[in-house]
mmCIF file of the N, C-alpha and C atoms, coordinates in Angstrom:
data_MODEL
# 
_entry.id   MODEL 
# 
loop_
_atom_site.group_PDB 
_atom_site.id 
_atom_site.type_symbol 
_atom_site.label_atom_id 
_atom_site.label_alt_id 
_atom_site.label_comp_id 
_atom_site.label_asym_id 
_atom_site.label_entity_id 
_atom_site.label_seq_id 
_atom_site.pdbx_PDB_ins_code 
_atom_site.Cartn_x 
_atom_site.Cartn_y 
_atom_site.Cartn_z 
_atom_site.occupancy 
_atom_site.B_iso_or_equiv 
_atom_site.pdbx_formal_charge 
_atom_site.auth_seq_id 
_atom_site.auth_comp_id 
_atom_site.auth_asym_id 
_atom_site.auth_atom_id 
_atom_site.pdbx_PDB_model_num 
ATOM 1   N N  . MET A 1 1  ? -25.874 -17.805 8.333  1.00 0.00 ? 1  MET A N  1 
ATOM 2   C CA . MET A 1 1  ? -25.544 -16.329 8.441  1.00 0.00 ? 1  MET A CA 1 
ATOM 3   C C  . MET A 1 1  ? -24.249 -16.081 7.914  1.00 0.00 ? 1  MET A C  1 
ATOM 4   N N  . SER A 1 2  ? -24.189 -15.079 7.028  1.00 0.00 ? 2  SER A N  1 
ATOM 5   C CA . SER A 1 2  ? -22.960 -14.755 6.460  1.00 0.00 ? 2  SER A CA 1 
ATOM 6   C C  . SER A 1 2  ? -22.475 -13.306 6.858  1.00 0.00 ? 2  SER A C  1 
ATOM 7   N N  . SER A 1 3  ? -21.267 -13.175 6.935  1.00 0.00 ? 3  SER A N  1 
ATOM 8   C CA . SER A 1 3  ? -20.544 -11.851 7.282  1.00 0.00 ? 3  SER A CA 1 
ATOM 9   C C  . SER A 1 3  ? -19.796 -11.434 6.117  1.00 0.00 ? 3  SER A C  1 
ATOM 10  N N  . LYS A 1 4  ? -19.799 -10.031 5.921  1.00 0.00 ? 4  LYS A N  1 
ATOM 11  C CA . LYS A 1 4  ? -19.071 -9.525  4.839  1.00 0.00 ? 4  LYS A CA 1 
ATOM 12  C C  . LYS A 1 4  ? -17.526 -9.429  5.255  1.00 0.00 ? 4  LYS A C  1 
ATOM 13  N N  . LYS A 1 5  ? -16.565 -9.820  4.518  1.00 0.00 ? 5  LYS A N  1 
ATOM 14  C CA . LYS A 1 5  ? -15.169 -9.713  4.684  1.00 0.00 ? 5  LYS A CA 1 
ATOM 15  C C  . LYS A 1 5  ? -14.619 -8.642  4.011  1.00 0.00 ? 5  LYS A C  1 
ATOM 16  N N  . SER A 1 6  ? -13.569 -7.920  4.433  1.00 0.00 ? 6  SER A N  1 
ATOM 17  C CA . SER A 1 6  ? -13.036 -6.903  3.716  1.00 0.00 ? 6  SER A CA 1 
ATOM 18  C C  . SER A 1 6  ? -12.211 -7.555  2.453  1.00 0.00 ? 6  SER A C  1 
ATOM 19  N N  . THR A 1 7  ? -12.260 -6.965  1.434  1.00 0.00 ? 7  THR A N  1 
ATOM 20  C CA . THR A 1 7  ? -11.774 -7.365  0.245  1.00 0.00 ? 7  THR A CA 1 
ATOM 21  C C  . THR A 1 7  ? -10.252 -7.085  0.075  1.00 0.00 ? 7  THR A C  1 
ATOM 22  N N  . GLY A 1 8  ? -9.624  -6.480  1.108  1.00 0.00 ? 8  GLY A N  1 
ATOM 23  C CA . GLY A 1 8  ? -8.240  -6.237  1.014  1.00 0.00 ? 8  GLY A CA 1 
ATOM 24  C C  . GLY A 1 8  ? -7.853  -4.769  0.504  1.00 0.00 ? 8  GLY A C  1 
ATOM 25  N N  . SER A 1 9  ? -9.046  -4.015  0.210  1.00 0.00 ? 9  SER A N  1 
ATOM 26  C CA . SER A 1 9  ? -8.689  -2.759  -0.412 1.00 0.00 ? 9  SER A CA 1 
ATOM 27  C C  . SER A 1 9  ? -8.380  -1.865  0.895  1.00 0.00 ? 9  SER A C  1 
ATOM 28  N N  . HIS A 1 10 ? -7.417  -0.903  0.707  1.00 0.00 ? 10 HIS A N  1 
ATOM 29  C CA . HIS A 1 10 ? -7.058  -0.075  1.808  1.00 0.00 ? 10 HIS A CA 1 
ATOM 30  C C  . HIS A 1 10 ? -7.827  1.257   1.725  1.00 0.00 ? 10 HIS A C  1 
ATOM 31  N N  . LYS A 1 11 ? -8.364  1.750   2.778  1.00 0.00 ? 11 LYS A N  1 
ATOM 32  C CA . LYS A 1 11 ? -9.088  3.011   2.843  1.00 0.00 ? 11 LYS A CA 1 
ATOM 33  C C  . LYS A 1 11 ? -8.610  3.749   4.022  1.00 0.00 ? 11 LYS A C  1 
ATOM 34  N N  . VAL A 1 12 ? -8.495  5.019   3.957  1.00 0.00 ? 12 VAL A N  1 
ATOM 35  C CA . VAL A 1 12 ? -8.239  5.793   5.044  1.00 0.00 ? 12 VAL A CA 1 
ATOM 36  C C  . VAL A 1 12 ? -9.307  6.936   5.302  1.00 0.00 ? 12 VAL A C  1 
ATOM 37  N N  . ASP A 1 13 ? -9.714  7.151   6.335  1.00 0.00 ? 13 ASP A N  1 
ATOM 38  C CA . ASP A 1 13 ? -10.661 8.126   6.693  1.00 0.00 ? 13 ASP A CA 1 
ATOM 39  C C  . ASP A 1 13 ? -10.028 9.492   6.751  1.00 0.00 ? 13 ASP A C  1 
ATOM 40  N N  . VAL A 1 14 ? -10.520 10.564  6.080  1.00 0.00 ? 14 VAL A N  1 
ATOM 41  C CA . VAL A 1 14 ? -9.902  11.786  6.143  1.00 0.00 ? 14 VAL A CA 1 
ATOM 42  C C  . VAL A 1 14 ? -11.053 12.857  6.403  1.00 0.00 ? 14 VAL A C  1 
ATOM 43  N N  . ARG A 1 15 ? -10.722 13.845  7.314  1.00 0.00 ? 15 ARG A N  1 
ATOM 44  C CA . ARG A 1 15 ? -11.646 14.819  7.625  1.00 0.00 ? 15 ARG A CA 1 
ATOM 45  C C  . ARG A 1 15 ? -10.786 16.136  7.439  1.00 0.00 ? 15 ARG A C  1 
ATOM 46  N N  . ILE A 1 16 ? -11.398 17.035  6.750  1.00 0.00 ? 16 ILE A N  1 
ATOM 47  C CA . ILE A 1 16 ? -10.730 18.393  6.564  1.00 0.00 ? 16 ILE A CA 1 
ATOM 48  C C  . ILE A 1 16 ? -11.682 19.552  6.992  1.00 0.00 ? 16 ILE A C  1 
ATOM 49  N N  . ALA A 1 17 ? -11.222 20.420  7.872  1.00 0.00 ? 17 ALA A N  1 
ATOM 50  C CA . ALA A 1 17 ? -12.038 21.554  8.261  1.00 0.00 ? 17 ALA A CA 1 
ATOM 51  C C  . ALA A 1 17 ? -11.614 22.705  7.412  1.00 0.00 ? 17 ALA A C  1 
ATOM 52  N N  . VAL A 1 18 ? -12.665 23.413  6.843  1.00 0.00 ? 18 VAL A N  1 
ATOM 53  C CA . VAL A 1 18 ? -12.425 24.532  5.900  1.00 0.00 ? 18 VAL A CA 1 
ATOM 54  C C  . VAL A 1 18 ? -12.657 25.768  6.735  1.00 0.00 ? 18 VAL A C  1 
ATOM 55  N N  . THR A 1 19 ? -11.809 26.770  6.743  1.00 0.00 ? 19 THR A N  1 
ATOM 56  C CA . THR A 1 19 ? -12.015 28.022  7.564  1.00 0.00 ? 19 THR A CA 1 
ATOM 57  C C  . THR A 1 19 ? -13.374 28.670  6.987  1.00 0.00 ? 19 THR A C  1 
ATOM 58  N N  . ASN A 1 20 ? -14.051 29.215  7.897  1.00 0.00 ? 20 ASN A N  1 
ATOM 59  C CA . ASN A 1 20 ? -15.334 29.953  7.607  1.00 0.00 ? 20 ASN A CA 1 
ATOM 60  C C  . ASN A 1 20 ? -16.427 29.053  7.090  1.00 0.00 ? 20 ASN A C  1 
ATOM 61  N N  . ILE A 1 21 ? -16.322 27.800  7.137  1.00 0.00 ? 21 ILE A N  1 
ATOM 62  C CA . ILE A 1 21 ? -17.404 26.859  6.769  1.00 0.00 ? 21 ILE A CA 1 
ATOM 63  C C  . ILE A 1 21 ? -17.704 25.971  8.007  1.00 0.00 ? 21 ILE A C  1 
ATOM 64  N N  . SER A 1 22 ? -18.976 25.914  8.380  1.00 0.00 ? 22 SER A N  1 
ATOM 65  C CA . SER A 1 22 ? -19.246 25.221  9.626  1.00 0.00 ? 22 SER A CA 1 
ATOM 66  C C  . SER A 1 22 ? -19.281 23.583  9.512  1.00 0.00 ? 22 SER A C  1 
ATOM 67  N N  . THR A 1 23 ? -19.384 23.144  8.291  1.00 0.00 ? 23 THR A N  1 
ATOM 68  C CA . THR A 1 23 ? -19.238 21.608  8.166  1.00 0.00 ? 23 THR A CA 1 
ATOM 69  C C  . THR A 1 23 ? -17.817 21.300  7.678  1.00 0.00 ? 23 THR A C  1 
ATOM 70  N N  . GLU A 1 24 ? -17.488 19.903  7.920  1.00 0.00 ? 24 GLU A N  1 
ATOM 71  C CA . GLU A 1 24 ? -16.127 19.459  7.534  1.00 0.00 ? 24 GLU A CA 1 
ATOM 72  C C  . GLU A 1 24 ? -16.354 18.607  6.382  1.00 0.00 ? 24 GLU A C  1 
ATOM 73  N N  . LEU A 1 25 ? -15.290 18.465  5.575  1.00 0.00 ? 25 LEU A N  1 
ATOM 74  C CA . LEU A 1 25 ? -15.154 17.565  4.433  1.00 0.00 ? 25 LEU A CA 1 
ATOM 75  C C  . LEU A 1 25 ? -14.807 16.198  5.125  1.00 0.00 ? 25 LEU A C  1 
ATOM 76  N N  . SER A 1 26 ? -15.658 15.137  4.889  1.00 0.00 ? 26 SER A N  1 
ATOM 77  C CA . SER A 1 26 ? -15.353 13.918  5.395  1.00 0.00 ? 26 SER A CA 1 
ATOM 78  C C  . SER A 1 26 ? -15.453 12.773  4.236  1.00 0.00 ? 26 SER A C  1 
ATOM 79  N N  . PHE A 1 27 ? -14.386 12.116  3.969  1.00 0.00 ? 27 PHE A N  1 
ATOM 80  C CA . PHE A 1 27 ? -14.422 11.171  2.956  1.00 0.00 ? 27 PHE A CA 1 
ATOM 81  C C  . PHE A 1 27 ? -13.425 9.934   3.175  1.00 0.00 ? 27 PHE A C  1 
ATOM 82  N N  . GLU A 1 28 ? -13.590 8.876   2.532  1.00 0.00 ? 28 GLU A N  1 
ATOM 83  C CA . GLU A 1 28 ? -12.580 7.770   2.397  1.00 0.00 ? 28 GLU A CA 1 
ATOM 84  C C  . GLU A 1 28 ? -11.558 7.874   1.202  1.00 0.00 ? 28 GLU A C  1 
ATOM 85  N N  . CYS A 1 29 ? -10.377 7.776   1.512  1.00 0.00 ? 29 CYS A N  1 
ATOM 86  C CA . CYS A 1 29 ? -9.360  8.083   0.623  1.00 0.00 ? 29 CYS A CA 1 
ATOM 87  C C  . CYS A 1 29 ? -8.600  6.632   0.396  1.00 0.00 ? 29 CYS A C  1 
ATOM 88  N N  . PRO A 1 30 ? -8.301  6.279   -0.902 1.00 0.00 ? 30 PRO A N  1 
ATOM 89  C CA . PRO A 1 30 ? -7.648  5.043   -1.200 1.00 0.00 ? 30 PRO A CA 1 
ATOM 90  C C  . PRO A 1 30 ? -6.108  5.049   -0.902 1.00 0.00 ? 30 PRO A C  1 
ATOM 91  N N  . SER A 1 31 ? -5.576  6.284   -0.647 1.00 0.00 ? 31 SER A N  1 
ATOM 92  C CA . SER A 1 31 ? -4.126  6.515   -0.569 1.00 0.00 ? 31 SER A CA 1 
ATOM 93  C C  . SER A 1 31 ? -3.551  5.997   0.836  1.00 0.00 ? 31 SER A C  1 
ATOM 94  N N  . GLU A 1 32 ? -2.285  5.879   0.929  1.00 0.00 ? 32 GLU A N  1 
ATOM 95  C CA . GLU A 1 32 ? -1.625  5.588   2.304  1.00 0.00 ? 32 GLU A CA 1 
ATOM 96  C C  . GLU A 1 32 ? -1.627  6.777   3.186  1.00 0.00 ? 32 GLU A C  1 
ATOM 97  N N  . VAL A 1 33 ? -1.645  6.593   4.476  1.00 0.00 ? 33 VAL A N  1 
ATOM 98  C CA . VAL A 1 33 ? -1.658  7.711   5.454  1.00 0.00 ? 33 VAL A CA 1 
ATOM 99  C C  . VAL A 1 33 ? -0.333  8.624   5.190  1.00 0.00 ? 33 VAL A C  1 
ATOM 100 N N  . GLU A 1 34 ? 0.868   8.036   4.850  1.00 0.00 ? 34 GLU A N  1 
ATOM 101 C CA . GLU A 1 34 ? 1.991   8.992   4.518  1.00 0.00 ? 34 GLU A CA 1 
ATOM 102 C C  . GLU A 1 34 ? 1.824   9.767   3.191  1.00 0.00 ? 34 GLU A C  1 
ATOM 103 N N  . GLN A 1 35 ? 1.146   9.232   2.243  1.00 0.00 ? 35 GLN A N  1 
ATOM 104 C CA . GLN A 1 35 ? 0.924   9.925   1.002  1.00 0.00 ? 35 GLN A CA 1 
ATOM 105 C C  . GLN A 1 35 ? -0.086  11.191  1.346  1.00 0.00 ? 35 GLN A C  1 
ATOM 106 N N  . ILE A 1 36 ? -1.029  10.959  2.133  1.00 0.00 ? 36 ILE A N  1 
ATOM 107 C CA . ILE A 1 36 ? -1.943  12.120  2.460  1.00 0.00 ? 36 ILE A CA 1 
ATOM 108 C C  . ILE A 1 36 ? -1.187  13.163  3.226  1.00 0.00 ? 36 ILE A C  1 
ATOM 109 N N  . ARG A 1 37 ? -0.450  12.633  4.294  1.00 0.00 ? 37 ARG A N  1 
ATOM 110 C CA . ARG A 1 37 ? 0.237   13.678  5.083  1.00 0.00 ? 37 ARG A CA 1 
ATOM 111 C C  . ARG A 1 37 ? 1.254   14.417  4.223  1.00 0.00 ? 37 ARG A C  1 
ATOM 112 N N  . SER A 1 38 ? 1.909   13.797  3.337  1.00 0.00 ? 38 SER A N  1 
ATOM 113 C CA . SER A 1 38 ? 2.888   14.497  2.536  1.00 0.00 ? 38 SER A CA 1 
ATOM 114 C C  . SER A 1 38 ? 2.071   15.478  1.559  1.00 0.00 ? 38 SER A C  1 
ATOM 115 N N  . ALA A 1 39 ? 0.929   15.132  1.057  1.00 0.00 ? 39 ALA A N  1 
ATOM 116 C CA . ALA A 1 39 ? 0.170   16.104  0.142  1.00 0.00 ? 39 ALA A CA 1 
ATOM 117 C C  . ALA A 1 39 ? -0.341  17.217  1.064  1.00 0.00 ? 39 ALA A C  1 
ATOM 118 N N  . VAL A 1 40 ? -0.664  17.134  2.163  1.00 0.00 ? 40 VAL A N  1 
ATOM 119 C CA . VAL A 1 40 ? -1.195  18.152  2.996  1.00 0.00 ? 40 VAL A CA 1 
ATOM 120 C C  . VAL A 1 40 ? 0.070   19.125  3.389  1.00 0.00 ? 40 VAL A C  1 
ATOM 121 N N  . THR A 1 41 ? 1.088   18.604  3.883  1.00 0.00 ? 41 THR A N  1 
ATOM 122 C CA . THR A 1 41 ? 2.182   19.364  4.265  1.00 0.00 ? 41 THR A CA 1 
ATOM 123 C C  . THR A 1 41 ? 2.813   20.168  3.054  1.00 0.00 ? 41 THR A C  1 
ATOM 124 N N  . SER A 1 42 ? 2.851   19.507  1.869  1.00 0.00 ? 42 SER A N  1 
ATOM 125 C CA . SER A 1 42 ? 3.295   20.117  0.739  1.00 0.00 ? 42 SER A CA 1 
ATOM 126 C C  . SER A 1 42 ? 2.362   21.311  0.241  1.00 0.00 ? 42 SER A C  1 
ATOM 127 N N  . ALA A 1 43 ? 1.180   20.959  0.328  1.00 0.00 ? 43 ALA A N  1 
ATOM 128 C CA . ALA A 1 43 ? 0.216   22.065  -0.115 1.00 0.00 ? 43 ALA A CA 1 
ATOM 129 C C  . ALA A 1 43 ? 0.343   23.338  0.934  1.00 0.00 ? 43 ALA A C  1 
ATOM 130 N N  . ILE A 1 44 ? 0.427   23.027  2.219  1.00 0.00 ? 44 ILE A N  1 
ATOM 131 C CA . ILE A 1 44 ? 0.484   24.179  3.235  1.00 0.00 ? 44 ILE A CA 1 
ATOM 132 C C  . ILE A 1 44 ? 1.771   24.920  2.960  1.00 0.00 ? 44 ILE A C  1 
ATOM 133 N N  . ALA A 1 45 ? 2.885   24.098  2.830  1.00 0.00 ? 45 ALA A N  1 
ATOM 134 C CA . ALA A 1 45 ? 4.281   24.803  2.691  1.00 0.00 ? 45 ALA A CA 1 
ATOM 135 C C  . ALA A 1 45 ? 4.309   25.616  1.392  1.00 0.00 ? 45 ALA A C  1 
ATOM 136 N N  . SER A 1 46 ? 3.777   25.119  0.384  1.00 0.00 ? 46 SER A N  1 
ATOM 137 C CA . SER A 1 46 ? 3.913   25.891  -0.922 1.00 0.00 ? 46 SER A CA 1 
ATOM 138 C C  . SER A 1 46 ? 2.809   26.954  -1.200 1.00 0.00 ? 46 SER A C  1 
ATOM 139 N N  . GLY A 1 47 ? 1.752   26.751  -0.476 1.00 0.00 ? 47 GLY A N  1 
ATOM 140 C CA . GLY A 1 47 ? 0.545   27.709  -0.548 1.00 0.00 ? 47 GLY A CA 1 
ATOM 141 C C  . GLY A 1 47 ? -0.353  27.282  -1.787 1.00 0.00 ? 47 GLY A C  1 
ATOM 142 N N  . THR A 1 48 ? -0.157  26.040  -2.316 1.00 0.00 ? 48 THR A N  1 
ATOM 143 C CA . THR A 1 48 ? -1.025  25.589  -3.366 1.00 0.00 ? 48 THR A CA 1 
ATOM 144 C C  . THR A 1 48 ? -2.142  24.874  -2.878 1.00 0.00 ? 48 THR A C  1 
ATOM 145 N N  . ALA A 1 49 ? -3.145  24.532  -3.684 1.00 0.00 ? 49 ALA A N  1 
ATOM 146 C CA . ALA A 1 49 ? -4.306  23.723  -3.197 1.00 0.00 ? 49 ALA A CA 1 
ATOM 147 C C  . ALA A 1 49 ? -3.953  22.358  -2.899 1.00 0.00 ? 49 ALA A C  1 
ATOM 148 N N  . LEU A 1 50 ? -4.717  21.807  -1.912 1.00 0.00 ? 50 LEU A N  1 
ATOM 149 C CA . LEU A 1 50 ? -4.609  20.437  -1.556 1.00 0.00 ? 50 LEU A CA 1 
ATOM 150 C C  . LEU A 1 50 ? -5.622  19.759  -2.476 1.00 0.00 ? 50 LEU A C  1 
ATOM 151 N N  . VAL A 1 51 ? -5.139  18.631  -3.095 1.00 0.00 ? 51 VAL A N  1 
ATOM 152 C CA . VAL A 1 51 ? -5.897  17.816  -4.075 1.00 0.00 ? 51 VAL A CA 1 
ATOM 153 C C  . VAL A 1 51 ? -5.842  16.342  -3.636 1.00 0.00 ? 51 VAL A C  1 
ATOM 154 N N  . LEU A 1 52 ? -6.978  15.905  -3.163 1.00 0.00 ? 52 LEU A N  1 
ATOM 155 C CA . LEU A 1 52 ? -7.052  14.301  -2.862 1.00 0.00 ? 52 LEU A CA 1 
ATOM 156 C C  . LEU A 1 52 ? -8.309  13.724  -3.583 1.00 0.00 ? 52 LEU A C  1 
ATOM 157 N N  . SER A 1 53 ? -8.122  12.421  -3.674 1.00 0.00 ? 53 SER A N  1 
ATOM 158 C CA . SER A 1 53 ? -9.289  11.668  -4.437 1.00 0.00 ? 53 SER A CA 1 
ATOM 159 C C  . SER A 1 53 ? -10.017 10.790  -3.426 1.00 0.00 ? 53 SER A C  1 
ATOM 160 N N  . ASP A 1 54 ? -11.251 10.614  -3.548 1.00 0.00 ? 54 ASP A N  1 
ATOM 161 C CA . ASP A 1 54 ? -11.838 9.731   -2.717 1.00 0.00 ? 54 ASP A CA 1 
ATOM 162 C C  . ASP A 1 54 ? -11.871 8.365   -3.381 1.00 0.00 ? 54 ASP A C  1 
ATOM 163 N N  . VAL A 1 55 ? -12.578 7.345   -2.654 1.00 0.00 ? 55 VAL A N  1 
ATOM 164 C CA . VAL A 1 55 ? -12.662 5.973   -3.074 1.00 0.00 ? 55 VAL A CA 1 
ATOM 165 C C  . VAL A 1 55 ? -13.495 5.718   -4.331 1.00 0.00 ? 55 VAL A C  1 
ATOM 166 N N  . ARG A 1 56 ? -14.370 6.766   -4.651 1.00 0.00 ? 56 ARG A N  1 
ATOM 167 C CA . ARG A 1 56 ? -15.205 6.819   -5.921 1.00 0.00 ? 56 ARG A CA 1 
ATOM 168 C C  . ARG A 1 56 ? -14.529 7.409   -7.069 1.00 0.00 ? 56 ARG A C  1 
ATOM 169 N N  . GLY A 1 57 ? -13.355 7.981   -6.823 1.00 0.00 ? 57 GLY A N  1 
ATOM 170 C CA . GLY A 1 57 ? -12.640 8.652   -8.005 1.00 0.00 ? 57 GLY A CA 1 
ATOM 171 C C  . GLY A 1 57 ? -12.893 10.227  -8.016 1.00 0.00 ? 57 GLY A C  1 
ATOM 172 N N  . ARG A 1 58 ? -13.687 10.691  -7.077 1.00 0.00 ? 58 ARG A N  1 
ATOM 173 C CA . ARG A 1 58 ? -13.943 12.162  -7.163 1.00 0.00 ? 58 ARG A CA 1 
ATOM 174 C C  . ARG A 1 58 ? -12.751 12.902  -6.578 1.00 0.00 ? 58 ARG A C  1 
ATOM 175 N N  . GLU A 1 59 ? -12.455 14.103  -7.069 1.00 0.00 ? 59 GLU A N  1 
ATOM 176 C CA . GLU A 1 59 ? -11.358 14.855  -6.580 1.00 0.00 ? 59 GLU A CA 1 
ATOM 177 C C  . GLU A 1 59 ? -11.885 15.989  -5.531 1.00 0.00 ? 59 GLU A C  1 
ATOM 178 N N  . ILE A 1 60 ? -11.218 16.141  -4.344 1.00 0.00 ? 60 ILE A N  1 
ATOM 179 C CA . ILE A 1 60 ? -11.399 16.977  -3.436 1.00 0.00 ? 60 ILE A CA 1 
ATOM 180 C C  . ILE A 1 60 ? -10.310 18.009  -3.511 1.00 0.00 ? 60 ILE A C  1 
ATOM 181 N N  . ILE A 1 61 ? -10.629 19.314  -3.662 1.00 0.00 ? 61 ILE A N  1 
ATOM 182 C CA . ILE A 1 61 ? -9.623  20.353  -3.785 1.00 0.00 ? 61 ILE A CA 1 
ATOM 183 C C  . ILE A 1 61 ? -9.954  21.470  -2.903 1.00 0.00 ? 61 ILE A C  1 
ATOM 184 N N  . VAL A 1 62 ? -8.929  21.748  -1.934 1.00 0.00 ? 62 VAL A N  1 
ATOM 185 C CA . VAL A 1 62 ? -9.060  22.792  -0.982 1.00 0.00 ? 62 VAL A CA 1 
ATOM 186 C C  . VAL A 1 62 ? -7.927  23.689  -0.954 1.00 0.00 ? 62 VAL A C  1 
ATOM 187 N N  . PRO A 1 63 ? -8.212  25.053  -1.080 1.00 0.00 ? 63 PRO A N  1 
ATOM 188 C CA . PRO A 1 63 ? -7.052  25.962  -1.077 1.00 0.00 ? 63 PRO A CA 1 
ATOM 189 C C  . PRO A 1 63 ? -6.275  25.942  0.248  1.00 0.00 ? 63 PRO A C  1 
ATOM 190 N N  . ALA A 1 64 ? -5.013  25.852  0.126  1.00 0.00 ? 64 ALA A N  1 
ATOM 191 C CA . ALA A 1 64 ? -4.122  25.693  1.331  1.00 0.00 ? 64 ALA A CA 1 
ATOM 192 C C  . ALA A 1 64 ? -4.457  26.715  2.376  1.00 0.00 ? 64 ALA A C  1 
ATOM 193 N N  . ASP A 1 65 ? -4.694  28.006  1.997  1.00 0.00 ? 65 ASP A N  1 
ATOM 194 C CA . ASP A 1 65 ? -4.908  28.994  3.048  1.00 0.00 ? 65 ASP A CA 1 
ATOM 195 C C  . ASP A 1 65 ? -6.308  28.806  3.750  1.00 0.00 ? 65 ASP A C  1 
ATOM 196 N N  . LYS A 1 66 ? -7.181  27.848  3.281  1.00 0.00 ? 66 LYS A N  1 
ATOM 197 C CA . LYS A 1 66 ? -8.433  27.859  3.861  1.00 0.00 ? 66 LYS A CA 1 
ATOM 198 C C  . LYS A 1 66 ? -8.524  26.418  4.738  1.00 0.00 ? 66 LYS A C  1 
ATOM 199 N N  . ILE A 1 67 ? -7.318  25.693  4.833  1.00 0.00 ? 67 ILE A N  1 
ATOM 200 C CA . ILE A 1 67 ? -7.343  24.444  5.630  1.00 0.00 ? 67 ILE A CA 1 
ATOM 201 C C  . ILE A 1 67 ? -7.367  24.859  7.153  1.00 0.00 ? 67 ILE A C  1 
ATOM 202 N N  . GLY A 1 68 ? -8.352  24.516  7.832  1.00 0.00 ? 68 GLY A N  1 
ATOM 203 C CA . GLY A 1 68 ? -8.295  24.600  9.309  1.00 0.00 ? 68 GLY A CA 1 
ATOM 204 C C  . GLY A 1 68 ? -7.608  23.539  10.018 1.00 0.00 ? 68 GLY A C  1 
ATOM 205 N N  . PHE A 1 69 ? -7.965  22.247  9.840  1.00 0.00 ? 69 PHE A N  1 
ATOM 206 C CA . PHE A 1 69 ? -7.194  21.054  10.044 1.00 0.00 ? 69 PHE A CA 1 
ATOM 207 C C  . PHE A 1 69 ? -7.431  20.006  9.205  1.00 0.00 ? 69 PHE A C  1 
ATOM 208 N N  . VAL A 1 70 ? -6.633  18.829  9.356  1.00 0.00 ? 70 VAL A N  1 
ATOM 209 C CA . VAL A 1 70 ? -6.761  17.739  8.539  1.00 0.00 ? 70 VAL A CA 1 
ATOM 210 C C  . VAL A 1 70 ? -6.595  16.497  9.561  1.00 0.00 ? 70 VAL A C  1 
ATOM 211 N N  . GLU A 1 71 ? -7.599  15.690  9.593  1.00 0.00 ? 71 GLU A N  1 
ATOM 212 C CA . GLU A 1 71 ? -7.539  14.604  10.499 1.00 0.00 ? 71 GLU A CA 1 
ATOM 213 C C  . GLU A 1 71 ? -7.469  13.266  9.609  1.00 0.00 ? 71 GLU A C  1 
ATOM 214 N N  . ILE A 1 72 ? -6.461  12.563  9.828  1.00 0.00 ? 72 ILE A N  1 
ATOM 215 C CA . ILE A 1 72 ? -6.190  11.285  8.958  1.00 0.00 ? 72 ILE A CA 1 
ATOM 216 C C  . ILE A 1 72 ? -6.260  9.976   9.929  1.00 0.00 ? 72 ILE A C  1 
ATOM 217 N N  . GLY A 1 73 ? -6.989  9.040   9.502  1.00 0.00 ? 73 GLY A N  1 
ATOM 218 C CA . GLY A 1 73 ? -7.245  7.847   10.463 1.00 0.00 ? 73 GLY A CA 1 
ATOM 219 C C  . GLY A 1 73 ? -7.403  6.587   9.589  1.00 0.00 ? 73 GLY A C  1 
ATOM 220 N N  . GLU A 1 74 ? -6.715  5.704   10.071 1.00 0.00 ? 74 GLU A N  1 
ATOM 221 C CA . GLU A 1 74 ? -6.916  4.288   9.394  1.00 0.00 ? 74 GLU A CA 1 
ATOM 222 C C  . GLU A 1 74 ? -8.273  3.672   9.810  1.00 0.00 ? 74 GLU A C  1 
ATOM 223 N N  . GLN A 1 75 ? -8.853  3.033   8.829  1.00 0.00 ? 75 GLN A N  1 
ATOM 224 C CA . GLN A 1 75 ? -10.115 2.289   9.204  1.00 0.00 ? 75 GLN A CA 1 
ATOM 225 C C  . GLN A 1 75 ? -9.916  1.065   10.095 1.00 0.00 ? 75 GLN A C  1 
ATOM 226 N N  . VAL A 1 76 ? -10.631 0.835   11.082 1.00 0.00 ? 76 VAL A N  1 
ATOM 227 C CA . VAL A 1 76 ? -10.491 -0.458  11.861 1.00 0.00 ? 76 VAL A CA 1 
ATOM 228 C C  . VAL A 1 76 ? -11.751 -1.232  11.515 1.00 0.00 ? 76 VAL A C  1 
ATOM 229 N N  . GLU A 1 77 ? -11.477 -2.533  11.498 1.00 0.00 ? 77 GLU A N  1 
ATOM 230 C CA . GLU A 1 77 ? -12.590 -3.503  11.187 1.00 0.00 ? 77 GLU A CA 1 
ATOM 231 C C  . GLU A 1 77 ? -13.486 -3.469  12.531 1.00 0.00 ? 77 GLU A C  1 
ATOM 232 N N  . ARG A 1 78 ? -14.677 -3.395  12.314 1.00 0.00 ? 78 ARG A N  1 
ATOM 233 C CA . ARG A 1 78 ? -15.680 -3.383  13.295 1.00 0.00 ? 78 ARG A CA 1 
ATOM 234 C C  . ARG A 1 78 ? -16.086 -4.853  13.771 1.00 0.00 ? 78 ARG A C  1 
ATOM 235 N N  . ARG A 1 79 ? -16.007 -5.080  15.033 1.00 0.00 ? 79 ARG A N  1 
ATOM 236 C CA . ARG A 1 79 ? -16.257 -6.378  15.638 1.00 0.00 ? 79 ARG A CA 1 
ATOM 237 C C  . ARG A 1 79 ? -17.826 -6.563  15.886 1.00 0.00 ? 79 ARG A C  1 
ATOM 238 N N  . VAL A 1 80 ? -18.398 -7.664  15.608 1.00 0.00 ? 80 VAL A N  1 
ATOM 239 C CA . VAL A 1 80 ? -19.732 -7.926  15.924 1.00 0.00 ? 80 VAL A CA 1 
ATOM 240 C C  . VAL A 1 80 ? -19.819 -9.130  16.852 1.00 0.00 ? 80 VAL A C  1 
ATOM 241 N N  . GLY A 1 81 ? -20.720 -8.878  17.882 1.00 0.00 ? 81 GLY A N  1 
ATOM 242 C CA . GLY A 1 81 ? -20.849 -9.958  18.900 1.00 0.00 ? 81 GLY A CA 1 
ATOM 243 C C  . GLY A 1 81 ? -20.461 -9.529  20.332 1.00 0.00 ? 81 GLY A C  1 
ATOM 244 N N  . PHE A 1 82 ? -20.448 -10.434 21.204 1.00 0.00 ? 82 PHE A N  1 
ATOM 245 C CA . PHE A 1 82 ? -20.286 -10.095 22.612 1.00 0.00 ? 82 PHE A CA 1 
ATOM 246 C C  . PHE A 1 82 ? -19.031 -10.743 23.099 1.00 0.00 ? 82 PHE A C  1 
ATOM 247 N N  . GLY A 1 83 ? -17.942 -10.980 22.239 1.00 0.00 ? 83 GLY A N  1 
ATOM 248 C CA . GLY A 1 83 ? -16.731 -11.577 22.726 1.00 0.00 ? 83 GLY A CA 1 
ATOM 249 C C  . GLY A 1 83 ? -15.929 -10.702 23.634 1.00 0.00 ? 83 GLY A C  1 
ATOM 250 N N  . THR A 1 84 ? -15.040 -11.050 24.411 1.00 0.00 ? 84 THR A N  1 
ATOM 251 C CA . THR A 1 84 ? -14.292 -10.243 25.240 1.00 0.00 ? 84 THR A CA 1 
ATOM 252 C C  . THR A 1 84 ? -12.879 -9.999  24.669 1.00 0.00 ? 84 THR A C  1 
ATOM 253 N N  . ASP A 1 85 ? -12.508 -10.393 23.512 1.00 0.00 ? 85 ASP A N  1 
ATOM 254 C CA . ASP A 1 85 ? -11.302 -10.290 22.880 1.00 0.00 ? 85 ASP A CA 1 
ATOM 255 C C  . ASP A 1 85 ? -11.060 -8.738  22.637 1.00 0.00 ? 85 ASP A C  1 
# 
């Protein structure tokens, strides 16, 4: 039985709520949490669009005035089994 180990690539889960839209944008971003936080605060402060890339290289662009909230979370490795650790 084999298990997949992470390859060391860093991914951060990002969720963005856009005003007047019922669904949220949800994607994995290869950037660090601080880089994402900085991009969000900069876009909101300057009123320019928030531009982030996902792990597939696609760009996500959201106008700053349409951002409802941004949730940034580190991915945690999922455990398999019945261990008590």
